[in-house]
N, C-alpha and C positions, 0 to 999 in steps of 0.2 A: 408513475409520473408521465405526464403528457409528452409525447415524442418531440414536439416543438420546443418544450421547455428543456427536455433532456439535451437536445441539440444546442440550445442556447448556452446551457451550462458547459457543454463540451467546448464551445467556442471561447467562453471566458477562460477555461482552463488552458486551452492552447495559447491564448493571448498572454496569460501570465507566464507560461513556460517559455515563451519567446522573448519576454521582457524582464528577466530576472535582474539584469544589470541596468535597468532604466526605471524611472518613476512610473508607477501604475496607480491610477485612481479609480474609484468606484464609478465615476462618471464615464471614464473610458470603457470600462467593462460593460456598463449599461448600454452605451452606444454600440458596442460590438455585438451585444446580445439582442438588442432591439426591445428591451423591457425597461421598466423603471428601476432605479437603484435598489429600492426596497425589495421588489420582487426578485431581482437578480441575486441578492443575498439569500433569499429564501430558497430559490431553486438550486443554487450552488450547494448550499448546505444539505439539501435533500439528496442531491446527486452524489456528493463526495464526502459527506459526513463532517464538514467543517466550513466555516465562512471563507469567502475569497481572501480576506486579509490573513486569516490563520494559515490557509494553504500557501499563500505567497510567502509569508514569513518562514514557514517550514521548508519550502523549496529553496529559498535564498540561503537559509542556514545550512541545508544539506550541501548545496553547491559551495558555500564558503568552507565547510568542513573538508570537502574534497580538495580545495585549494590549499588549505592548511596542511593536509597530508602530503600533497604532491610537490609543493613549492616551499621556498624559503622567504617568500614575501612577508612583509610586516602584517601584524594583525590589523593595524589601522588601515593600511592600504586595501586589504581584503574587505574589511567592514565597509569602506567607502564604495568599493566596487559594487557591492550588493545593497546599496541604498540605505545603509545604517548611518545615522547622523554623527555618531561618535563611537570611540573605542569602548566607552563604558556601557552605552546602550547595547552595542553588539555583544559584549561579554555577558551581560545579564541575560539576553535572549538566548545566546548560545548555551549557557549553563542550564537554563530551564529546559531546553530541548535535549541536550546530550549529557547532562549531569556533571559536567566539568567545564572549566574555563577553556577558551581557545588555546591558550599557551599549554595548559595541562594536556589537552587533547592531542596537540601536535607532538609534545614530548613523548606521550605514551605510544602513539602510532609510529613515530620515527624511531623509537627505541626498540621496537619489536620487529623481528624478521617476518613473523607471521601473526595474524590475528588469533587470539585465543578467547575462550569464553570469559576469562577473568579480566581481559583488557577492553572489552567492548563497551562503549557508551551506547545504551539502548534506550530508545524512546518507546514508552508504553502508553496506550490509550484504551479506554473502555468505550465500545460502540454499541448502541442499541439498534438491532436489526428488526424490521417489521416482518410480518408474514409475507412471503414472497415465493417465487418459483425459481428453479434453475434449469437452464437448457444444458444438457450434458452429453458428452460422447463417451460411451463406455469402452473398455477393452475387456480382455478375458482374465489375465493374471497379474497385471501391473500393480505395483504397490508404491511406486515413486515415479518422478518425472522421466528419468532416462529410460526405464523399462517401459513406461507408457509410450514414449515416442518411438521406441524400437518396435513396439507391437502395433500401435495405431497410426503412426506417422505424426507429423507436426503441422500439417496444413490446416487443421481445424482451428488453431488459435486465431488465424486471420478471419476465418468464417465467423467465429464467435465475436470477435472484435468489431465486426461490421453490422451486428444486430442493433438497429436503432433504439429499441426499447431497453437495452442493457442498463442496469442500475450502477454497475461497477465495471471495471476492466475485467477481462477474462482471467481466470485463475485455475491453478491446479487444486483439486479437491480430494482430500481423503474422506471417504464416505463412512458414516456410522454403519454398524453391521446391518441395521434394519433397512438401510437404503442401498445395500449391495447384495442383490439376490445371488444365490449359489451359482457358480459358473461365470461370474462377472468380476471385474477388477475392483479393488478397494480405492484405487486412484483413478480419477477421471479429469478430463478438461471440461470446464463449464463456465457459465456466466449467469449472474442473477438477473431476473426480470420481474416486473410487477406481478402481484398475485392474480390479477385479471388478464394476464397475457393470453392472447387468443390468435396470434398471427401464425402462419405456417412455420413449421420447424425445418431447419436445414436437413438435408438427406442424412439418414443414419443417426440422428440425434433424438433425444427424448426429453420430456418435461417432468420434473419431480417437484413436489411441494416441500418448502422449507418453512418451518414454524417460526414465530417470533422468538428471538433469542438475544443474548448479550455476548459480544465477542471481545476478546482482549487482543489488541493489535500490538505487535512487536516490530519495530523498525530499527535496523542496524545502521551503523555509520557508512558513509560513502567508501568505496574501495576501488582500487585499480582493477580494470577488467581482467588483467592477467591473473589476479588473485581471487577470481570469483569462487572457485571451488573451496579455497580456504575460508573465505568470508562466509559462505553459506554454511559450511560445516561448523564454524565457530558459533554462528548464530543459533543453529539447531541445538548445539550443546548448551548454550546459554539459556535458551528457552526451556529445554528439558530440565535444567537445574533450577529454574526459577520457581519460587514458592508463592503462588498467588494468594495463599491464606494471609500473608502479611498485609495485604490490602483488602481483605474481606471477601475473597472469591476462591472458588475451587474450579479446576479444569473439569469440563463436562463433555467429553467427546461423544457421548450418546445423543446430545441435543441437536447437533448440526455438523456439517462438514468442516473439518480443519482446512484452511486455505493458504496458498502461497501465491503471491503475485510474481510476475516476471522479474527476475533480479536485474537491476540496472545500477551500474557503478555509481552514478551521481546521486542516487537516492537511497542506496543501500538495500539490503534484503528485507522484505516485508512478509510477515506471516500472521495469520489470525487464527485464534483458537477459541472455541465456545467455552463459556464459563457460566457458573451459577453463583449467585450471591449467598454468602453464609449467614 
C-alpha cells in the first residue's frame, strides 16, 4: 500500500476513534484524508480489513458494551450516546456483533465475578491476507508475551508502530516451526508490511516472508483494565475450545504466525489464528 494512502487511512481511523459519540460522515473522513469518498473507502478497507462504516459501528458497539458492563445507565441512553437512532436498531446491531442482546450481555457480565470461557460473547471474522512480509524482533527462548518482554524488553513495540509502511498495528506473533530457527524464540514482536517492502530495517530486526493465507479473528468483549489477566485467560480458553469445523475451517498453525494485538479494555482482547478451508 502506498505510504501516503496508508497515512490517510490512519488519519481516518484516528478521526473515527476520537468521534465515537458524535456524527461521522464519509465526507468528513474524505476531507480529513484528502481523497475522494470512494477512494477513502477503498484504502481504509485495504488497511484495516473493513469499511470505515463497519469499523465505526464495531468501535461504537465495543464502547457501548463497556458502558453496559460498567454502569447502570439505560440501554436507550447508551444507544443514543453512540449515535444509534433507536433502542431497537442498537439492540439488533449489538446482537449481531456480540451474539446476545444488550440486556442479556449486561446481566451475564454483572452476574459473574470473573469472565469465563462459557460467558464470553465473542466476535469472529474471517480475513484474507495477501502475500506480505513481517518485520520482527526475535528473542532466544520466549514463548509468550511476558517472557518475551523479560528477555528482549518492550521498547520495540513503539519502534514497530512507527514504521510508515505497516499494514496493521504491531502484534505478538507465535511463529510456525519453519519460521523459528533453532536457538530462537517461537514468540516475537512484529508488524506486517507489503511484499515489496525495501526500506531500511530498524536495528536488530529482520524481514521474513508471509505467504497468502486466511485468518480467523477472535475479538472478546470490553473489560475493566483491572481484570485484564482474567479477560485474556478466558479468551484463550474460549479460542482453544472453539471448533472451527462448525463453520467449514480447520486451524492451520503451520501456514502463518498466530497473532495477538495489544489488549485494550475498550475493545477487548484480539487474536488471529491461521485457518484452511475444509
